[in-house]
C-alpha positions as CSV (number, residue, x, y, z in Angstrom):
1,X,0.0,0.4,0.1
2,X,2.6,2.4,1.0
3,X,4.2,1.7,-2.9
4,X,0.8,2.9,-4.4
5,X,0.7,5.7,-2.1
6,X,3.9,6.9,-3.0
7,X,3.2,6.6,-6.7
8,X,0.0,8.2,-6.3
9,X,1.6,11.3,-4.7
10,X,5.1,11.5,-6.1
11,X,5.5,10.0,-9.4
12,X,1.8,10.6,-10.7
13,X,2.4,14.6,-10.5
14,X,5.9,14.7,-11.7
15,X,4.7,12.2,-14.9
16,X,1.8,14.7,-15.3
17,X,4.0,17.9,-15.4
18,X,6.4,16.1,-17.9
19,X,3.4,15.2,-20.2
20,X,2.0,18.7,-19.9
21,X,5.3,20.2,-20.9
22,X,5.9,17.9,-23.8
23,X,2.2,18.7,-24.9
24,X,2.9,22.5,-24.5
25,X,6.0,22.1,-26.6
26,X,4.2,20.2,-29.3
27,X,1.0,22.4,-29.7
28,X,1.8,25.4,-27.4
29,X,1.1,26.7,-24.2
30,X,-2.4,28.2,-24.7
31,X,-3.8,25.4,-27.0
32,X,-2.5,23.2,-24.2
33,X,-4.3,25.3,-21.4
34,X,-7.4,25.6,-23.4
35,X,-7.3,21.3,-24.1
36,X,-7.1,21.0,-20.5
37,X,-9.9,23.3,-19.5
38,X,-12.0,21.8,-22.5
39,X,-11.7,18.1,-21.4
40,X,-12.7,18.9,-18.0
41,X,-16.0,20.2,-19.2
42,X,-16.4,17.3,-21.2
43,X,-15.5,15.0,-18.7
44,X,-17.9,16.6,-16.3
45,X,-20.9,16.5,-18.9
46,X,-19.9,12.7,-19.4
47,X,-19.6,11.9,-15.7
48,X,-23.2,13.7,-15.4
49,X,-25.0,11.5,-17.9
50,X,-23.1,8.3,-16.9
51,X,-24.1,8.8,-13.4
52,X,-27.7,9.6,-14.4
53,X,-27.8,6.3,-16.1
54,X,-26.2,4.4,-13.3
55,X,-28.7,6.0,-11.1
56,X,-31.2,4.7,-13.2
57,X,-30.0,1.3,-13.5
58,X,-29.2,1.1,-9.5
59,X,-33.2,2.1,-9.0
60,X,-34.3,-0.4,-11.7
61,X,-32.2,-3.2,-9.9
62,X,-34.0,-2.5,-6.8
63,X,-37.5,-2.3,-8.2
64,X,-36.9,-5.7,-9.6
65,X,-35.8,-7.1,-6.3
66,X,-32.0,-7.8,-7.4
67,X,-28.9,-6.7,-5.6
68,X,-27.4,-3.8,-7.5
69,X,-23.7,-4.8,-6.9
70,X,-22.9,-4.0,-10.8
71,X,-24.7,-0.9,-10.5
72,X,-23.0,-0.1,-7.2
73,X,-19.6,-0.6,-8.7
74,X,-20.5,1.5,-11.8
75,X,-21.5,4.4,-9.7
76,X,-18.4,4.1,-7.8
77,X,-16.2,4.0,-11.1
78,X,-17.9,7.1,-12.4
79,X,-17.5,8.7,-9.0
80,X,-13.9,8.0,-9.4
81,X,-13.6,8.9,-13.1
82,X,-15.3,12.3,-12.6
83,X,-12.6,13.0,-9.8
84,X,-9.6,12.1,-11.9
85,X,-11.2,14.9,-14.4
86,X,-11.0,17.3,-12.2
87,X,-7.3,16.8,-11.4
88,X,-5.2,18.9,-13.9
89,X,-3.2,16.5,-16.4
90,X,-3.9,14.4,-19.3
91,X,-2.9,11.2,-17.8
92,X,-5.6,11.2,-15.1
93,X,-7.9,12.6,-17.6
94,X,-7.3,9.3,-20.1
95,X,-7.8,7.2,-16.9
96,X,-11.1,9.1,-15.9
97,X,-12.7,9.1,-19.4
98,X,-11.7,5.4,-19.4
99,X,-13.9,4.8,-16.3
100,X,-16.6,6.9,-17.8
101,X,-16.9,5.1,-20.9
102,X,-19.4,1.7,-20.3
103,X,-17.0,-0.6,-22.4
104,X,-14.0,0.5,-20.5
105,X,-15.5,0.4,-17.2
106,X,-16.7,-3.1,-18.0
107,X,-12.9,-4.2,-18.4
108,X,-12.2,-2.2,-15.0
109,X,-15.4,-4.3,-13.6
110,X,-13.9,-7.6,-14.7
111,X,-10.5,-6.9,-13.3
112,X,-11.3,-5.7,-10.3
113,X,-14.0,-8.6,-9.7
114,X,-11.0,-11.3,-10.5
115,X,-8.5,-9.5,-8.1
116,X,-11.1,-9.6,-5.6
117,X,-11.8,-13.2,-5.9
118,X,-8.0,-14.2,-5.7
119,X,-8.0,-12.0,-2.2
120,X,-11.0,-13.5,-0.9
121,X,-11.8,-17.0,0.2
122,X,-15.5,-18.0,0.4
123,X,-16.4,-20.9,2.6
124,X,-19.3,-21.8,5.0
125,X,-18.7,-22.3,8.5
126,X,-21.3,-23.7,10.8
127,X,-21.6,-25.7,14.0
128,X,-24.6,-27.4,12.7
129,X,-24.2,-31.1,12.0
130,X,-24.8,-32.6,8.4
131,X,-28.7,-34.1,8.1
132,X,-29.0,-37.0,9.4
133,X,-25.7,-37.3,11.4
134,X,-25.5,-37.3,15.2
135,X,-24.5,-34.2,17.2
136,X,-21.0,-35.2,18.3
137,X,-20.8,-32.8,21.0
138,X,-23.6,-34.0,23.2
139,X,-24.8,-37.1,21.7
140,X,-28.1,-35.8,20.8
141,X,-30.2,-37.2,18.0
142,X,-30.0,-35.6,14.3
143,X,-31.6,-32.2,14.1
144,X,-31.0,-31.0,17.5
145,X,-27.1,-29.4,16.5
146,X,-27.5,-26.3,18.8
147,X,-26.2,-26.0,22.0
148,X,-26.9,-22.5,24.0
149,X,-25.0,-22.3,27.9
150,X,-26.0,-19.8,30.2
151,X,-28.0,-19.5,33.5
152,X,-31.4,-18.3,34.3
153,X,-33.3,-17.4,37.3
154,X,-37.1,-16.8,37.5
155,X,-38.3,-13.1,38.0
156,X,-41.3,-12.0,39.8
157,X,-43.3,-9.5,37.9
158,X,-45.0,-7.2,40.4
159,X,-48.9,-7.2,39.7
160,X,-48.5,-3.4,39.0
161,X,-46.6,-4.0,36.1
162,X,-48.8,-6.3,34.5
163,X,-51.4,-4.9,31.6
164,X,-55.3,-5.4,32.3
165,X,-56.2,-8.2,30.2
166,X,-52.9,-9.8,30.1
167,X,-52.4,-13.4,31.3
168,X,-50.1,-14.3,34.3
169,X,-48.5,-17.7,33.9
170,X,-47.6,-19.6,36.7
């Protein structure tokens, strides 16, 4: 994690400055500044339209009774893409636009899912015995795979706390 933060806070700004200088040398200072401003406005418009579409898909998934996992990931990628477009620079703008365009966002989604599957081990942990098997802990018959430990004491409820019409057991 430290290497990633080092890259984000040191190497990326240096690379952005280098690219801005190279583009400025190639097309001039004012066209470079105009291009940076223009891609900021274009990115904001694209982020707004993609955000609305993702919000509609999110609500549709909820209406259909489906868990909106894909829509939530898309929404997060749209927010991240919009934030990257706000940062001045061409590298962050390219990544930001890639996160805002649905086909490339699908690629990011599949890569993230693959990485998550590698890092997370799925499994079921249960203390219940298999159906038809005896409980090895207490020798109980099948179907009684639970065990609670604790103490209990009987509490006497005063007559004043009993509601009218309520039955008092015992």
